[in-house]
C-alpha positions as CSV (number, residue, x, y, z in Angstrom):
1,X,-32.4,-72.0,-38.1
2,X,-34.7,-69.9,-36.0
3,X,-36.2,-70.5,-32.6
4,X,-39.9,-69.6,-33.4
5,X,-41.4,-70.4,-30.0
6,X,-40.3,-70.8,-26.4
7,X,-42.4,-72.1,-23.5
8,X,-41.3,-71.6,-19.9
9,X,-42.4,-73.7,-17.0
10,X,-41.3,-72.8,-13.4
11,X,-39.3,-75.3,-11.4
12,X,-40.0,-76.1,-7.8
13,X,-36.6,-75.0,-6.4
14,X,-32.9,-75.5,-6.2
15,X,-30.6,-74.3,-8.8
16,X,-33.0,-75.1,-11.6
17,X,-35.1,-72.0,-12.1
18,X,-37.3,-73.2,-15.0
19,X,-37.8,-75.8,-17.7
20,X,-38.2,-74.8,-21.3
21,X,-39.5,-76.2,-24.6
22,X,-38.5,-74.6,-27.9
23,X,-39.9,-74.9,-31.4
24,X,-37.4,-74.6,-34.2
25,X,-38.5,-73.2,-37.6
26,X,-42.2,-73.9,-36.7
27,X,-41.6,-77.6,-37.3
28,X,-39.3,-79.2,-34.7
29,X,-39.8,-79.2,-30.9
30,X,-37.2,-79.8,-28.2
31,X,-38.4,-80.3,-24.6
32,X,-36.8,-80.4,-21.2
33,X,-34.2,-77.7,-21.6
34,X,-33.3,-76.2,-18.2
35,X,-32.6,-72.7,-17.1
36,X,-30.1,-73.0,-14.2
37,X,-28.7,-70.4,-11.9
38,X,-24.9,-70.8,-11.6
39,X,-22.3,-69.0,-9.7
40,X,-22.8,-65.3,-9.1
41,X,-26.5,-65.6,-10.1
42,X,-25.5,-66.2,-13.8
43,X,-28.2,-68.0,-15.8
44,X,-27.4,-70.6,-18.4
45,X,-29.3,-73.2,-20.4
46,X,-28.7,-76.9,-20.5
47,X,-29.9,-79.3,-23.2
48,X,-32.1,-82.3,-22.5
49,X,-30.0,-85.2,-21.1
50,X,-30.3,-88.7,-19.7
51,X,-28.1,-90.9,-17.7
52,X,-26.0,-93.4,-19.8
53,X,-25.2,-96.9,-18.7
54,X,-21.9,-95.8,-17.3
55,X,-23.6,-93.3,-15.1
56,X,-22.6,-90.1,-16.9
57,X,-25.2,-87.6,-18.1
58,X,-25.3,-87.3,-21.9
59,X,-27.2,-84.7,-24.0
60,X,-30.1,-86.2,-26.0
61,X,-30.2,-83.2,-28.4
62,X,-27.7,-80.4,-28.7
63,X,-26.6,-77.8,-31.2
64,X,-23.6,-78.6,-33.4
65,X,-22.1,-75.2,-33.6
66,X,-21.6,-72.2,-31.3
67,X,-23.9,-69.8,-33.2
68,X,-26.8,-72.1,-32.8
69,X,-26.1,-72.7,-29.1
70,X,-25.9,-68.9,-28.5
71,X,-29.1,-68.3,-30.4
72,X,-31.0,-70.9,-28.3
73,X,-29.4,-69.7,-25.0
74,X,-30.2,-66.0,-25.7
75,X,-33.8,-66.7,-26.7
76,X,-34.6,-69.0,-23.8
77,X,-33.0,-66.7,-21.2
78,X,-34.8,-63.7,-22.7
79,X,-38.2,-65.6,-22.4
80,X,-37.4,-66.7,-18.8
81,X,-36.6,-63.1,-17.8
82,X,-39.8,-62.0,-19.5
83,X,-41.8,-64.6,-17.6
84,X,-40.2,-63.5,-14.3
85,X,-41.1,-59.8,-15.0
86,X,-44.7,-60.8,-15.8
87,X,-44.8,-63.0,-12.7
88,X,-45.6,-66.3,-14.5
89,X,-42.4,-67.7,-13.0
90,X,-41.5,-66.8,-9.4
91,X,-38.4,-64.7,-9.0
92,X,-36.1,-66.4,-6.4
93,X,-34.6,-63.1,-5.3
94,X,-38.0,-61.6,-4.5
95,X,-39.0,-64.8,-2.6
96,X,-35.9,-64.5,-0.4
97,X,-36.6,-60.8,0.3
98,X,-40.3,-61.6,1.1
99,X,-39.4,-64.3,3.5
100,X,-37.0,-62.0,5.3
101,X,-39.8,-59.4,5.6
102,X,-41.9,-61.3,8.0
103,X,-43.3,-64.4,6.3
104,X,-41.1,-67.3,7.3
105,X,-40.5,-70.2,5.0
106,X,-42.0,-73.7,5.6
107,X,-38.7,-75.0,6.8
108,X,-38.3,-72.0,9.2
109,X,-41.9,-72.6,10.6
110,X,-41.3,-76.4,11.0
111,X,-38.0,-76.0,12.7
112,X,-39.4,-73.4,15.0
113,X,-42.1,-75.8,16.1
114,X,-39.8,-78.8,16.4
115,X,-37.2,-76.9,18.5
116,X,-39.6,-75.0,20.7
117,X,-39.8,-75.9,24.3
118,X,-43.6,-76.5,24.2
119,X,-43.2,-79.3,21.6
120,X,-40.6,-81.2,23.7
121,X,-42.0,-80.6,27.2
122,X,-45.5,-81.8,26.2
123,X,-44.0,-85.1,24.9
124,X,-41.8,-85.5,28.1
125,X,-44.8,-84.8,30.3
126,X,-46.9,-87.4,28.5
127,X,-44.2,-90.1,29.0
128,X,-44.1,-89.2,32.7
129,X,-47.9,-89.5,33.0
130,X,-47.9,-92.8,31.2
131,X,-45.2,-94.2,33.5
132,X,-47.4,-93.6,36.6
């Protein structure tokens, strides 16, 4: 078995860094693999899964032996890191550094607006004017 193609798509945030699709032996495709950042920034790959009737997540497709699992993991993580280097997938570490360098995140900008005195005093003044 050989992984002949890997496609990486960036994720929007959280611990999931990217989604991947792999082609095996140029004849079988597996979609919805996930590249996840675990503890200590370690990357790992999860297989496509769905929620069973009892609420537990179960893999839809998965390798039957360790060698195949390692081959898939190695190839997907290698392609993910290549995509990050070529900037087709955003690097979460660089995004954190960039935000700290002067461009605040959306959450920071929104919370700054909501908790500024101008936002609340204008609202309070409007209520006082309406009461008169």
